[in-house]
C-alpha positions in Angstrom: -78.2 -67.9 -141.6 -78.7 -66.5 -145.2 -82.2 -65.1 -144.5 -80.7 -63.0 -141.6 -77.9 -61.6 -143.9 -80.9 -60.9 -146.3 -83.1 -59.2 -143.6 -80.1 -56.8 -142.3 -79.1 -56.1 -146.0 -82.7 -55.1 -146.6 -82.9 -52.9 -143.6 -79.7 -51.1 -144.3 -81.0 -50.3 -148.1 -84.5 -49.0 -146.7 -82.6 -47.0 -144.2 -80.3 -45.6 -147.1 -83.6 -45.0 -148.9 -85.1 -43.2 -146.0 -82.1 -40.9 -145.3 -81.8 -40.2 -149.3 -85.5 -39.3 -149.3 -85.4 -36.8 -146.2 -82.4 -35.3 -147.5 -83.8 -34.5 -150.9 -87.0 -33.5 -149.1 -85.0 -31.4 -146.5 -83.4 -29.6 -149.5 -86.7 -28.9 -151.3 -88.7 -25.5 -151.4 -91.6 -27.1 -149.8 -89.7 -28.1 -146.8 -87.9 -24.8 -146.9 -91.1 -22.9 -146.9 -92.5 -24.9 -144.1 -89.6 -24.2 -141.9 -89.7 -20.5 -142.8 -93.3 -20.5 -141.7 -92.4 -22.2 -138.3 -89.7 -20.0 -137.5 -91.4 -16.8 -138.4 -94.5 -18.3 -136.0 -92.1 -18.9 -133.1 -90.0 -15.7 -133.3 -92.9 -13.4 -133.9 -90.8 -11.5 -137.0 -90.7 -12.9 -140.7 -87.8 -15.0 -141.3 -86.1 -16.2 -144.6 -84.0 -19.2 -144.9 -81.6 -20.3 -147.8 -80.7 -24.0 -148.5 -80.9 -26.6 -145.8 -78.8 -29.6 -145.6 -79.5 -32.8 -143.8 -76.8 -35.5 -142.8 -76.8 -38.4 -141.1 -73.3 -39.5 -141.1 -70.7 -39.3 -139.4 -72.8 -37.2 -137.1 -76.6 -36.5 -137.6 -77.0 -32.7 -138.3 -79.0 -30.1 -139.9 -77.4 -27.0 -141.7 -79.4 -23.9 -142.5 -77.7 -21.4 -145.1 -78.3 -17.6 -145.3 -80.8 -16.9 -142.2 -82.2 -13.8 -142.2 -84.5 -12.5 -139.3 -86.5 -9.5 -140.8 -86.0 -7.2 -137.7 -85.2 -3.8 -138.3 -82.1 -3.9 -138.7 -82.1 -7.6 -139.8 -79.9 -10.1 -138.0 -78.2 -12.0 -140.6 -76.4 -15.9 -140.2 -74.6 -17.4 -142.8 -75.0 -20.6 -141.4 -76.4 -22.5 -138.5 -75.6 -25.9 -137.8 -77.8 -28.1 -135.1 -76.3 -31.6 -133.9 -78.6 -34.0 -132.0 -77.2 -36.3 -129.6 -77.4 -40.0 -131.1 -78.7 -41.7 -128.5 -81.6 -39.2 -127.7 -82.7 -40.1 -131.1 -82.8 -43.8 -130.6 -84.7 -43.3 -127.2 -87.3 -41.3 -128.9 -86.3 -38.1 -126.9 -84.5 -35.7 -129.4 -81.8 -33.6 -127.7 -79.7 -30.8 -129.1 -75.9 -31.8 -128.7 -74.7 -28.8 -130.0 -75.6 -25.6 -132.0 -72.9 -23.6 -134.3 -73.4 -20.3 -135.7 -71.0 -19.0 -138.3 -70.5 -15.6 -139.6 -73.3 -13.6 -138.1 -74.0 -10.2 -137.8 -76.4 -9.1 -134.9 -76.8 -5.1 -134.7 -78.2 -4.6 -131.1 -81.1 -2.8 -132.3 -82.2 -5.5 -134.1 -81.6 -8.1 -131.0 -83.8 -5.6 -128.9 -86.6 -5.9 -131.6 -86.5 -9.6 -131.4 -86.6 -9.8 -127.8 -89.8 -7.6 -127.8 -91.3 -9.8 -130.3 -90.6 -12.8 -128.2 -92.2 -11.3 -124.9 -95.2 -10.5 -127.0 -95.3 -14.1 -128.1 -94.9 -15.5 -124.7 -97.8 -13.0 -123.4 -100.2 -14.5 -126.1 -99.3 -17.9 -125.5 -101.7 -20.1 -123.1 -100.8 -19.9 -119.4 -100.2 -23.2 -117.7 -103.0 -24.5 -115.3 -102.6 -23.3 -111.7 -99.9 -25.6 -109.8 -98.5 -27.3 -112.9 -94.8 -27.3 -113.2 -92.9 -24.9 -115.3 -91.5 -26.4 -118.3 -87.5 -26.3 -118.4 -86.1 -24.8 -121.5 -84.3 -27.2 -123.6 -80.8 -25.9 -124.1 -77.9 -27.5 -126.4 -75.4 -29.1 -124.4 -72.9 -26.9 -126.1 -73.1 -23.4 -128.2 -70.2 -22.3 -130.7 -69.7 -19.0 -132.2 -67.5 -18.5 -135.2 -66.9 -15.0 -136.4 -70.1 -13.5 -134.7 -70.5 -9.8 -135.0 -72.3 -7.6 -132.6 -73.0 -4.0 -133.5 -73.8 -1.7 -130.9 -76.1 1.6 -130.9 -73.4 3.5 -132.4 -72.5 1.2 -135.1 -69.2 0.0 -133.6 -68.6 -3.7 -134.4 -67.2 -6.4 -132.1 -66.6 -9.8 -133.6 -65.7 -13.0 -131.1 -65.3 -16.8 -131.2 -66.7 -18.4 -128.3 -67.7 -21.7 -126.9 -69.9 -22.0 -123.9 -70.7 -25.6 -122.7 -73.9 -26.1 -120.5 -73.8 -30.0 -120.4 -77.4 -30.4 -119.6 -77.6 -27.8 -117.1 -79.7 -24.6 -117.1 -76.6 -22.3 -116.6 -73.3 -22.5 -118.5 -70.7 -24.8 -117.0 -67.6 -23.3 -118.8 -67.2 -20.5 -121.5 -64.4 -19.2 -123.4 -64.5 -16.2 -125.6 -62.0 -14.4 -127.9 -62.2 -11.0 -129.4 -61.0 -11.3 -132.9 -62.1 -7.7 -134.5 -63.4 -4.6 -133.0 -62.2 -2.1 -130.2 -61.2 -5.1 -127.7 -59.3 -7.3 -130.4 -57.2 -9.5 -128.6 -58.9 -9.6 -125.6 -59.6 -13.2 -124.0 -61.9 -14.5 -121.0 -62.6 -17.8 -119.6 -65.4 -18.7 -117.1 -65.6 -21.7 -115.1 -68.1 -23.0 -112.9 -67.2 -23.8 -109.2 -68.9 -24.9 -106.4 -69.6 -21.5 -105.0 -69.3 -19.5 -107.8 -67.8 -18.8 -111.4 -64.3 -17.9 -111.6 -63.4 -15.6 -114.5 -60.2 -15.1 -115.7 -59.8 -12.3 -118.7 -56.6 -10.8 -120.6 -56.8 -7.6 -121.9 -54.4 -4.6 -122.6 -51.2 -6.6 -121.2 -52.9 -7.5 -118.1 -55.7 -9.4 -116.3 -59.1 -9.2 -114.9 -60.3 -12.1 -112.5 -62.5 -13.0 -109.8 -65.8 -14.7 -108.7 -69.1 -14.0 -110.2 -72.3 -15.5 -108.4 -75.8 -16.0 -109.7 -78.5 -17.3 -107.2 -82.1 -17.7 -106.9 -83.6 -14.3 -104.9 -86.6 -14.3 -102.6 -89.8 -13.6 -104.2 -88.7 -14.7 -107.5 -86.0 -13.6 -109.8 -82.2 -13.6 -109.4 -79.4 -12.2 -107.3 -75.9 -11.3 -109.2 -73.1 -10.5 -107.4 -69.3 -10.4 -108.2 -65.7 -9.0 -106.9 -63.2 -8.3 -109.6 -59.3 -7.7 -109.5 -58.0 -5.6 -112.2 -54.1 -5.6 -112.5 -51.6 -4.0 -115.1 -54.5 -3.5 -117.6 -53.4 -0.6 -120.0 -56.4 1.9 -119.8 -56.3 2.7 -123.4 -57.0 -0.9 -124.3 -60.5 -0.3 -122.2 -61.2 3.0 -123.8 -60.0 2.2 -127.4 -59.9 3.5 -129.9 -59.6 6.6 -127.7 -56.1 7.1 -126.2 -56.9 10.4 -124.5 -55.9 8.7 -121.3 -53.0 6.1 -121.0 -51.4 4.2 -118.1 -51.6 1.3 -116.0 -54.7 0.2 -114.1 -55.2 -1.5 -110.9 -58.8 -1.6 -109.5 -60.7 -3.7 -107.0 -64.4 -3.8 -107.9 -67.6 -5.4 -106.3 -70.7 -5.4 -107.7 -74.3 -6.7 -106.8 -78.0 -6.6 -108.4 -81.4 -8.3 -107.9 -83.3 -8.7 -111.5 -86.2 -10.7 -112.8 -85.7 -9.8 -116.5 -82.1 -10.2 -117.6 -82.6 -7.2 -120.0 -82.6 -5.3 -116.9 -79.5 -5.9 -115.6 -77.8 -3.2 -116.5 -80.4 -0.8 -115.0 -80.1 -2.2 -111.6 -76.7 -3.0 -111.3 -74.5 -1.2 -108.4 -70.9 -1.1 -108.3 -68.1 0.2 -106.2 -64.5 0.3 -107.3 -61.2 1.7 -106.0 -58.8 2.5 -108.6 -55.2 3.5 -109.2 -53.6 4.6 -112.6 -49.9 4.5 -112.4 -47.7 6.8 -115.2 -50.9 8.2 -116.3 -50.4 10.5 -119.4 -53.6 13.0 -120.6 -53.4 13.9 -124.1 -54.8 17.2 -125.3 -54.6 19.4 -122.3 -51.7 21.0 -120.2 -53.3 21.2 -116.9 -50.5 22.8 -115.6 -50.5 25.6 -117.9 -54.4 26.1 -117.5 -53.8 26.4 -113.6 -50.7 29.1 -114.1 -52.7 31.1 -116.7 -56.5 30.5 -115.4 -57.0 30.1 -119.3 -58.0 27.3 -121.6 -55.5 24.6 -122.8 -56.4 22.9 -126.0 -53.1 21.2 -126.6 -50.1 19.8 -125.1 -50.3 17.0 -122.6 -50.1 16.4 -118.9 -48.1 13.3 -117.2 -49.1 12.4 -114.0 -47.3 10.1 -111.5 -50.6 8.7 -110.1 -54.3 9.1 -110.7 -56.5 7.7 -107.6 -60.1 7.6 -106.7 -63.5 5.8 -106.3 -66.3 5.0 -108.7 -69.6 4.0 -107.6 -72.6 3.2 -110.0 -76.3 2.8 -109.5 -77.8 1.8 -112.7 -76.8 4.3 -115.5 -75.7 6.9 -112.8 -71.9 7.2 -112.1 -70.6 9.0 -109.1 -66.5 9.7 -109.3 -65.4 10.7 -105.9 -62.3 11.3 -104.2 -60.4 12.0 -107.3 -56.6 12.7 -106.9 -54.1 13.5 -109.3 -50.4 14.1 -108.7 -47.1 14.8 -110.5 -44.0 16.8 -109.0 -45.7 20.2 -107.9 -49.1 19.6 -109.8 -51.9 18.3 -108.0 -55.6 18.1 -108.3 -58.6 16.6 -106.4 -62.3 16.5 -106.7 -65.8 14.7 -107.2 -67.8 14.5 -110.4 -71.4 12.9 -111.1 -72.6 11.5 -114.5 -76.3 11.6 -114.1 -78.6 9.0 -115.9 -79.6 11.8 -118.8 -75.6 11.8 -119.6 -75.5 15.4 -117.5 -72.2 16.1 -115.5 -71.9 18.1 -112.2 -69.1 18.2 -109.9 -66.3 20.2 -109.0 -62.4 20.0 -109.1 -59.6 21.7 -107.4 -56.1 22.1 -109.1 -52.9 23.6 -107.6 -49.4 23.7 -108.8 -46.3 24.6 -106.2 -47.2 27.5 -104.0 -50.2 28.8 -106.6 -53.4 28.4 -104.4 -55.7 25.7 -105.6 -58.2 26.7 -108.5 -61.5 25.5 -108.3 -63.1 24.3 -111.0 -66.7 23.7 -111.8 -67.5 20.9 -114.0 -70.9 20.8 -116.3 -72.3 20.3 -119.4 -72.8 16.6 -120.8 -70.7 13.8 -121.5 -70.4 14.8 -125.1 -70.2 18.5 -124.4 -69.0 19.1 -121.1 -67.5 22.6 -119.6 -64.9 23.4 -117.1 -64.9 26.6 -115.7 -63.0 28.5 -112.6 -65.5 29.3 -110.1 -66.5 33.0 -110.8 -64.5 33.4 -113.5 -65.7 32.9 -117.3 -63.5 30.7 -118.8 -63.7 28.9 -122.3 -62.8 25.7 -121.0 -64.4 23.5 -123.5 -61.1 22.4 -125.2 -59.9 21.1 -121.6 -63.3 19.5 -120.9 -63.7 17.8 -124.2 -60.5 15.6 -123.7 -61.4 14.9 -120.1 -64.7 13.9 -121.4 -63.6 11.6 -124.0 -61.5 9.9 -121.3 -64.3 9.4 -118.9 -66.8 8.4 -121.7 -64.3 5.5 -122.8 -63.6 4.4 -119.1 -67.3 4.2 -118.3 -68.1 2.3 -121.5 -71.1 5.2 -122.3 
């Protein structure tokens, strides 16, 4: 019996020594440089790594500090923690249980550059033999993001906390996200996979956006995406923040669909149809009634509307706003506007007040510098158009 106890004790000592040696080696410059080189080869761009920690108890994990992916601009991650599944290690088939990313800053331009580098790496890799089954990507069962900041092309920041559960599947089973800083601060969203679709529920601007989202294999390869969303009681300015040019409560019904092979192309092929109503709308910076009465520009004041209704159709980056109807007491307006892929505006709007005949207005210019001119009349309408343009720009997210 004593020899059994001695054997077990000896095994524990050897295991502890091995763990200690592994931890010391993982923390060495030699190990860090090897890891840097392998990461750079895998990503196709230079990578800098800080301290690396390896732990076995209470759960096995590897922590990498101060990660810097040297794209232009760089992607920085204060800490990345990988935790394998214990049983997978015992079976000799390592499986990643969770991946935790803390305090990262991810500029969109850097992400685009990294995606291009990865695509180049895939193109240079040896192709599998004909008839060989494609290998399934090994995803962690769970991904956790803590204070991860995305920076868009206009340097606007959005910081989120999020958790995505894959549970061994290729697509997420559940996802939760909360915006903690940035233009949508306070917004929350939850996605849950059900037999027919993922159900989305998000809270923003005192209201909700809910509905099913579907992702299915398409004929000939690729994917087919579709969804129907219901927007109820959402404050418009919460969607257009930081601009408050247009305020009011939004009700909308949206359907959308797209077929794609590359997820990066989704924004270019997505088509959507939306019917919307904004109640108790307030347009800041323009007095539309005064502009109709005087046929002149209005560069200040405000326009209160009982309702603003219309339809929005998108085809990639082209946006059509049709059947626009605004009403408030004696004031009314209607028309159609198109936003082209090059950000140019075109369309016509007719506004009237009381017994005054409708005044036709030509919409032109660009989204950043729009113009509104009464047909056949020279009118410096840049002041009015600029305020309307800000509202459109925020609503369309462009």
